[in-house]
Biopython code that builds the backbone (N, CA, C, O; Angstrom):
import numpy as np
from Bio.PDB.StructureBuilder import StructureBuilder

atoms = [
    (1, "MET", "N", (-93.035, 261.633, 44.590)),
    (1, "MET", "CA", (-93.054, 260.196, 44.756)),
    (1, "MET", "C", (-93.174, 259.902, 46.252)),
    (1, "MET", "O", (-92.325, 260.329, 47.035)),
    (2, "GLY", "N", (-94.195, 259.193, 46.645)),
    (2, "GLY", "CA", (-94.403, 258.874, 48.040)),
    (2, "GLY", "C", (-93.670, 257.627, 48.487)),
    (2, "GLY", "O", (-93.328, 257.508, 49.664)),
    (3, "ASP", "N", (-93.420, 256.694, 47.583)),
    (3, "ASP", "CA", (-92.772, 255.437, 47.925)),
    (3, "ASP", "C", (-91.462, 255.330, 47.163)),
    (3, "ASP", "O", (-91.478, 255.113, 45.951)),
    (4, "PRO", "N", (-90.323, 255.477, 47.842)),
    (4, "PRO", "CA", (-89.039, 255.432, 47.147)),
    (4, "PRO", "C", (-88.739, 254.104, 46.464)),
    (4, "PRO", "O", (-87.859, 254.043, 45.606)),
    (5, "LEU", "N", (-89.440, 253.057, 46.822)),
    (5, "LEU", "CA", (-89.181, 251.747, 46.222)),
    (5, "LEU", "C", (-90.089, 251.430, 45.039)),
    (5, "LEU", "O", (-89.930, 250.379, 44.417)),
    (6, "GLU", "N", (-91.033, 252.306, 44.711)),
    (6, "GLU", "CA", (-92.022, 251.966, 43.692)),
    (6, "GLU", "C", (-91.433, 251.813, 42.298)),
    (6, "GLU", "O", (-92.029, 251.134, 41.462)),
    (7, "HIS", "N", (-90.280, 252.421, 42.016)),
    (7, "HIS", "CA", (-89.676, 252.305, 40.690)),
    (7, "HIS", "C", (-88.938, 250.981, 40.498)),
    (7, "HIS", "O", (-88.562, 250.638, 39.377)),
    (8, "LEU", "N", (-88.730, 250.239, 41.578)),
    (8, "LEU", "CA", (-88.017, 248.968, 41.502)),
    (8, "LEU", "C", (-88.977, 247.830, 41.190)),
    (8, "LEU", "O", (-90.193, 247.965, 41.329)),
    (9, "ASP", "N", (-88.405, 246.704, 40.764)),
    (9, "ASP", "CA", (-89.226, 245.505, 40.610)),
    (9, "ASP", "C", (-89.854, 245.192, 41.951)),
    (9, "ASP", "O", (-89.316, 245.567, 42.993)),
    (10, "HIS", "N", (-90.970, 244.520, 41.937)),
    (10, "HIS", "CA", (-91.640, 244.182, 43.184)),
    (10, "HIS", "C", (-90.782, 243.211, 43.976)),
    (10, "HIS", "O", (-90.401, 242.149, 43.485)),
    (11, "HIS", "N", (-90.489, 243.593, 45.201)),
    (11, "HIS", "CA", (-89.721, 242.752, 46.113)),
    (11, "HIS", "C", (-90.645, 242.358, 47.250)),
    (11, "HIS", "O", (-90.392, 242.665, 48.415)),
    (12, "ASP", "N", (-91.720, 241.674, 46.889)),
    (12, "ASP", "CA", (-92.705, 241.283, 47.887)),
    (12, "ASP", "C", (-92.224, 240.060, 48.652)),
    (12, "ASP", "O", (-91.392, 239.294, 48.167)),
    (13, "SER", "N", (-92.751, 239.894, 49.829)),
    (13, "SER", "CA", (-92.438, 238.735, 50.653)),
    (13, "SER", "C", (-93.717, 237.982, 50.943)),
    (13, "SER", "O", (-94.784, 238.581, 51.078)),
    (14, "ASP", "N", (-93.610, 236.672, 51.039)),
    (14, "ASP", "CA", (-94.752, 235.837, 51.376)),
    (14, "ASP", "C", (-94.686, 235.486, 52.856)),
    (14, "ASP", "O", (-93.647, 235.055, 53.356)),
    (15, "LEU", "N", (-95.776, 235.669, 53.533)),
    (15, "LEU", "CA", (-95.882, 235.305, 54.938)),
    (15, "LEU", "C", (-96.946, 234.234, 55.061)),
    (15, "LEU", "O", (-98.135, 234.523, 54.926)),
    (16, "PRO", "N", (-96.527, 232.971, 55.322)),
    (16, "PRO", "CA", (-97.530, 231.918, 55.443)),
    (16, "PRO", "C", (-98.362, 232.090, 56.707)),
    (16, "PRO", "O", (-97.832, 232.366, 57.783)),
    (17, "ILE", "N", (-99.660, 231.923, 56.563)),
    (17, "ILE", "CA", (-100.580, 232.009, 57.689)),
    (17, "ILE", "C", (-101.316, 230.676, 57.771)),
    (17, "ILE", "O", (-101.950, 230.255, 56.804)),
    (18, "ASN", "N", (-101.235, 230.025, 58.901)),
    (18, "ASN", "CA", (-101.839, 228.710, 59.113)),
    (18, "ASN", "C", (-101.326, 227.670, 58.125)),
    (18, "ASN", "O", (-102.003, 226.680, 57.847)),
    (19, "GLY", "N", (-100.132, 227.898, 57.598)),
    (19, "GLY", "CA", (-99.501, 226.913, 56.730)),
    (19, "GLY", "C", (-99.984, 226.855, 55.302)),
    (19, "GLY", "O", (-99.394, 226.125, 54.505)),
    (20, "PHE", "N", (-101.034, 227.590, 54.925)),
    (20, "PHE", "CA", (-101.512, 227.475, 53.550)),
    (20, "PHE", "C", (-101.897, 228.793, 52.901)),
    (20, "PHE", "O", (-101.844, 228.889, 51.675)),
    (21, "ILE", "N", (-102.270, 229.783, 53.636)),
    (21, "ILE", "CA", (-102.614, 231.078, 53.056)),
    (21, "ILE", "C", (-101.365, 231.948, 53.068)),
    (21, "ILE", "O", (-100.624, 231.942, 54.051)),
    (22, "LYS", "N", (-101.119, 232.689, 52.007)),
    (22, "LYS", "CA", (-99.961, 233.573, 51.972)),
    (22, "LYS", "C", (-100.419, 235.019, 51.851)),
    (22, "LYS", "O", (-101.282, 235.355, 51.039)),
    (23, "TYR", "N", (-99.825, 235.851, 52.668)),
    (23, "TYR", "CA", (-100.084, 237.287, 52.606)),
    (23, "TYR", "C", (-98.871, 237.934, 51.968)),
    (23, "TYR", "O", (-97.754, 237.753, 52.451)),
    (24, "ASN", "N", (-99.063, 238.674, 50.907)),
    (24, "ASN", "CA", (-97.974, 239.354, 50.215)),
    (24, "ASN", "C", (-97.942, 240.812, 50.653)),
    (24, "ASN", "O", (-98.923, 241.536, 50.490)),
    (25, "PHE", "N", (-96.828, 241.234, 51.200)),
    (25, "PHE", "CA", (-96.695, 242.636, 51.568)),
    (25, "PHE", "C", (-95.533, 243.266, 50.813)),
    (25, "PHE", "O", (-94.519, 242.621, 50.545)),
    (26, "GLN", "N", (-95.702, 244.521, 50.480)),
    (26, "GLN", "CA", (-94.718, 245.249, 49.693)),
    (26, "GLN", "C", (-93.605, 245.758, 50.592)),
    (26, "GLN", "O", (-93.853, 246.145, 51.734)),
    (27, "ASN", "N", (-92.393, 245.758, 50.090)),
    (27, "ASN", "CA", (-91.273, 246.322, 50.814)),
    (27, "ASN", "C", (-91.444, 247.841, 50.871)),
    (27, "ASN", "O", (-91.815, 248.463, 49.876)),
    (28, "GLU", "N", (-91.178, 248.429, 52.018)),
    (28, "GLU", "CA", (-91.310, 249.875, 52.213)),
    (28, "GLU", "C", (-90.084, 250.385, 52.959)),
    (28, "GLU", "O", (-89.475, 249.650, 53.736)),
    (29, "VAL", "N", (-89.723, 251.644, 52.722)),
    (29, "VAL", "CA", (-88.642, 252.238, 53.508)),
    (29, "VAL", "C", (-89.166, 252.590, 54.897)),
    (29, "VAL", "O", (-90.366, 252.790, 55.084)),
    (30, "THR", "N", (-88.262, 252.665, 55.863)),
    (30, "THR", "CA", (-88.630, 252.975, 57.243)),
    (30, "THR", "C", (-88.387, 254.455, 57.531)),
    (30, "THR", "O", (-87.798, 255.172, 56.722)),
    (31, "ALA", "N", (-88.850, 254.892, 58.689)),
    (31, "ALA", "CA", (-88.650, 256.286, 59.109)),
    (31, "ALA", "C", (-87.160, 256.618, 59.190)),
    (31, "ALA", "O", (-86.763, 257.748, 58.904)),
    (32, "SER", "N", (-86.335, 255.647, 59.577)),
    (32, "SER", "CA", (-84.889, 255.890, 59.679)),
    (32, "SER", "C", (-84.306, 256.351, 58.352)),
    (32, "SER", "O", (-83.406, 257.191, 58.331)),
    (33, "TRP", "N", (-84.804, 255.817, 57.251)),
    (33, "TRP", "CA", (-84.299, 256.210, 55.930)),
    (33, "TRP", "C", (-84.646, 257.672, 55.653)),
    (33, "TRP", "O", (-83.792, 258.458, 55.244)),
    (34, "PHE", "N", (-85.911, 258.022, 55.883)),
    (34, "PHE", "CA", (-86.349, 259.395, 55.641)),
    (34, "PHE", "C", (-85.660, 260.400, 56.568)),
    (34, "PHE", "O", (-85.388, 261.532, 56.167)),
    (35, "MET", "N", (-85.377, 259.985, 57.811)),
    (35, "MET", "CA", (-84.810, 260.881, 58.816)),
    (35, "MET", "C", (-83.289, 260.954, 58.761)),
    (35, "MET", "O", (-82.676, 261.643, 59.576)),
    (36, "HIS", "N", (-82.674, 260.258, 57.815)),
    (36, "HIS", "CA", (-81.215, 260.233, 57.669)),
    (36, "HIS", "C", (-80.536, 259.722, 58.930)),
    (36, "HIS", "O", (-79.431, 260.153, 59.256)),
    (37, "ALA", "N", (-81.186, 258.805, 59.645)),
    (37, "ALA", "CA", (-80.635, 258.260, 60.883)),
    (37, "ALA", "C", (-79.495, 257.294, 60.571)),
    (37, "ALA", "O", (-79.628, 256.416, 59.718)),
    (38, "SER", "N", (-78.391, 257.462, 61.259)),
    (38, "SER", "CA", (-77.263, 256.563, 61.074)),
    (38, "SER", "C", (-76.611, 256.311, 62.425)),
    (38, "SER", "O", (-76.020, 257.222, 63.004)),
    (39, "PRO", "N", (-76.709, 255.100, 62.933)),
    (39, "PRO", "CA", (-77.311, 253.921, 62.318)),
    (39, "PRO", "C", (-78.835, 253.970, 62.386)),
    (39, "PRO", "O", (-79.413, 254.772, 63.119)),
    (40, "SER", "N", (-79.462, 253.111, 61.618)),
    (40, "SER", "CA", (-80.920, 253.031, 61.617)),
    (40, "SER", "C", (-81.408, 252.539, 62.968)),
    (40, "SER", "O", (-80.810, 251.644, 63.567)),
    (41, "PHE", "N", (-82.490, 253.122, 63.441)),
    (41, "PHE", "CA", (-83.079, 252.674, 64.704)),
    (41, "PHE", "C", (-84.194, 251.658, 64.469)),
    (41, "PHE", "O", (-84.895, 251.279, 65.407)),
    (42, "SER", "N", (-84.360, 251.220, 63.230)),
    (42, "SER", "CA", (-85.372, 250.220, 62.897)),
    (42, "SER", "C", (-84.867, 248.816, 63.212)),
    (42, "SER", "O", (-83.687, 248.628, 63.511)),
    (43, "VAL", "N", (-85.752, 247.844, 63.145)),
    (43, "VAL", "CA", (-85.410, 246.453, 63.425)),
    (43, "VAL", "C", (-84.230, 246.015, 62.563)),
    (43, "VAL", "O", (-84.197, 246.298, 61.365)),
    (44, "ASN", "N", (-83.282, 245.340, 63.154)),
    (44, "ASN", "CA", (-82.076, 244.822, 62.491)),
    (44, "ASN", "C", (-81.198, 245.929, 61.905)),
    (44, "ASN", "O", (-80.253, 245.629, 61.176)),
    (45, "GLY", "N", (-81.480, 247.182, 62.198)),
    (45, "GLY", "CA", (-80.710, 248.288, 61.633)),
    (45, "GLY", "C", (-80.988, 248.515, 60.162)),
    (45, "GLY", "O", (-80.191, 249.148, 59.469)),
    (46, "TRP", "N", (-82.121, 248.000, 59.673)),
    (46, "TRP", "CA", (-82.465, 248.110, 58.258)),
    (46, "TRP", "C", (-83.117, 249.451, 57.956)),
    (46, "TRP", "O", (-83.648, 250.118, 58.845)),
    (47, "TYR", "N", (-83.066, 249.834, 56.676)),
    (47, "TYR", "CA", (-83.750, 251.033, 56.191)),
    (47, "TYR", "C", (-84.998, 250.695, 55.392)),
    (47, "TYR", "O", (-85.728, 251.599, 54.986)),
    (48, "THR", "N", (-85.261, 249.411, 55.156)),
    (48, "THR", "CA", (-86.507, 248.964, 54.538)),
    (48, "THR", "C", (-87.049, 247.805, 55.357)),
    (48, "THR", "O", (-86.325, 247.225, 56.166)),
    (49, "LEU", "N", (-88.316, 247.462, 55.156)),
    (49, "LEU", "CA", (-88.920, 246.377, 55.922)),
    (49, "LEU", "C", (-88.243, 245.036, 55.671)),
    (49, "LEU", "O", (-88.172, 244.202, 56.574)),
    (50, "ASN", "N", (-87.744, 244.816, 54.455)),
    (50, "ASN", "CA", (-87.125, 243.534, 54.095)),
    (50, "ASN", "C", (-85.603, 243.596, 54.067)),
    (50, "ASN", "O", (-84.968, 242.652, 53.597)),
    (51, "GLY", "N", (-85.005, 244.661, 54.549)),
    (51, "GLY", "CA", (-83.557, 244.802, 54.494)),
    (51, "GLY", "C", (-83.120, 245.436, 53.180)),
    (51, "GLY", "O", (-83.961, 245.772, 52.348)),
    (52, "PRO", "N", (-81.817, 245.602, 52.984)),
    (52, "PRO", "CA", (-81.325, 246.223, 51.751)),
    (52, "PRO", "C", (-81.862, 245.516, 50.510)),
    (52, "PRO", "O", (-82.004, 244.293, 50.496)),
    (53, "VAL", "N", (-82.154, 246.278, 49.490)),
    (53, "VAL", "CA", (-82.799, 245.737, 48.299)),
    (53, "VAL", "C", (-81.889, 244.781, 47.538)),
    (53, "VAL", "O", (-82.354, 243.742, 47.069)),
    (54, "ASP", "N", (-80.611, 245.105, 47.403)),
    (54, "ASP", "CA", (-79.690, 244.261, 46.635)),
    (54, "ASP", "C", (-78.579, 243.711, 47.517)),
    (54, "ASP", "O", (-77.404, 243.823, 47.167)),
    (55, "GLY", "N", (-78.921, 243.130, 48.634)),
    (55, "GLY", "CA", (-77.919, 242.576, 49.534)),
    (55, "GLY", "C", (-77.455, 243.595, 50.564)),
    (55, "GLY", "O", (-77.998, 244.696, 50.648)),
    (56, "GLU", "N", (-76.464, 243.229, 51.335)),
    (56, "GLU", "CA", (-76.032, 244.050, 52.468)),
    (56, "GLU", "C", (-75.613, 245.460, 52.081)),
    (56, "GLU", "O", (-75.928, 246.409, 52.798)),
    (57, "HIS", "N", (-74.909, 245.619, 50.964)),
    (57, "HIS", "CA", (-74.422, 246.934, 50.563)),
    (57, "HIS", "C", (-75.163, 247.483, 49.355)),
    (57, "HIS", "O", (-74.654, 248.357, 48.654)),
    (58, "GLY", "N", (-76.353, 246.977, 49.112)),
    (58, "GLY", "CA", (-77.130, 247.397, 47.959)),
    (58, "GLY", "C", (-77.906, 248.675, 48.216)),
    (58, "GLY", "O", (-77.658, 249.401, 49.179)),
    (59, "GLU", "N", (-78.838, 248.921, 47.338)),
    (59, "GLU", "CA", (-79.683, 250.096, 47.426)),
    (59, "GLU", "C", (-80.483, 250.064, 48.727)),
    (59, "GLU", "O", (-80.966, 249.006, 49.130)),
    (60, "PHE", "N", (-80.622, 251.183, 49.368)),
    (60, "PHE", "CA", (-81.339, 251.348, 50.632)),
    (60, "PHE", "C", (-80.633, 250.653, 51.797)),
    (60, "PHE", "O", (-81.284, 250.290, 52.777)),
    (61, "ALA", "N", (-79.326, 250.464, 51.710)),
    (61, "ALA", "CA", (-78.535, 249.937, 52.815)),
    (61, "ALA", "C", (-78.041, 251.087, 53.695)),
    (61, "ALA", "O", (-77.416, 250.857, 54.730)),
    (62, "ALA", "N", (-78.319, 252.311, 53.283)),
    (62, "ALA", "CA", (-77.890, 253.515, 54.016)),
    (62, "ALA", "C", (-79.056, 254.507, 54.006)),
    (62, "ALA", "O", (-80.037, 254.307, 53.289)),
    (63, "PRO", "N", (-78.949, 255.571, 54.798)),
    (63, "PRO", "CA", (-80.033, 256.562, 54.813)),
    (63, "PRO", "C", (-80.200, 257.249, 53.452)),
    (63, "PRO", "O", (-79.350, 257.134, 52.569)),
    (64, "ALA", "N", (-81.301, 257.953, 53.312)),
    (64, "ALA", "CA", (-81.580, 258.683, 52.077)),
    (64, "ALA", "C", (-80.481, 259.694, 51.795)),
    (64, "ALA", "O", (-79.933, 260.286, 52.725)),
    (65, "PRO", "N", (-80.152, 259.899, 50.529)),
    (65, "PRO", "CA", (-79.167, 260.934, 50.211)),
    (65, "PRO", "C", (-79.733, 262.314, 50.533)),
    (65, "PRO", "O", (-80.948, 262.513, 50.547)),
    (66, "ALA", "N", (-78.853, 263.244, 50.784)),
    (66, "ALA", "CA", (-79.276, 264.612, 51.089)),
    (66, "ALA", "C", (-79.955, 265.226, 49.870)),
    (66, "ALA", "O", (-79.590, 264.946, 48.728)),
    (67, "CYS", "N", (-80.934, 266.056, 50.134)),
    (67, "CYS", "CA", (-81.623, 266.760, 49.050)),
    (67, "CYS", "C", (-80.682, 267.807, 48.461)),
    (67, "CYS", "O", (-79.927, 268.441, 49.199)),
    (68, "PRO", "N", (-80.718, 267.996, 47.152)),
    (68, "PRO", "CA", (-79.863, 269.011, 46.547)),
    (68, "PRO", "C", (-80.310, 270.411, 46.977)),
    (68, "PRO", "O", (-81.498, 270.660, 47.184)),
    (69, "THR", "N", (-79.365, 271.290, 47.103)),
    (69, "THR", "CA", (-79.687, 272.665, 47.467)),
    (69, "THR", "C", (-79.793, 273.519, 46.218)),
    (69, "THR", "O", (-79.100, 273.281, 45.229)),
    (70, "VAL", "N", (-80.648, 274.498, 46.269)),
    (70, "VAL", "CA", (-80.843, 275.410, 45.143)),
    (70, "VAL", "C", (-80.299, 276.764, 45.559)),
    (70, "VAL", "O", (-80.612, 277.264, 46.639)),
    (71, "ARG", "N", (-79.502, 277.339, 44.719)),
    (71, "ARG", "CA", (-78.917, 278.667, 45.050)),
    (71, "ARG", "C", (-79.405, 279.704, 44.096)),
    (71, "ARG", "O", (-79.030, 280.871, 44.208)),
]
sb = StructureBuilder()
sb.init_structure("model")
sb.init_model(0)
sb.init_chain("A")
sb.init_seg("    ")
for serial, (resi, resn, name, xyz) in enumerate(atoms, 1):
    if name == "N":
        sb.init_residue(resn, " ", resi, " ")
    sb.init_atom(name, np.array(xyz, "f"), 0.0, 1.0, " ", f" {name:<3s}", serial, name[0])
structure = sb.get_structure()
């Protein structure tokens, strides 16, 4: 899976351009999420472009979980 947010409902944002055209962009995780950076070095300390998916303490409010180890 290349996009960790693709399994969620679309959390698109509208950006008005010249007051009448809207550009819809998809929420994406940032490099900080993939790099397990804590705190996030992205804008506003977020791990996604639009902030945490379900509010401040929701999904993607923290770095990616560690990958499981195989023994």
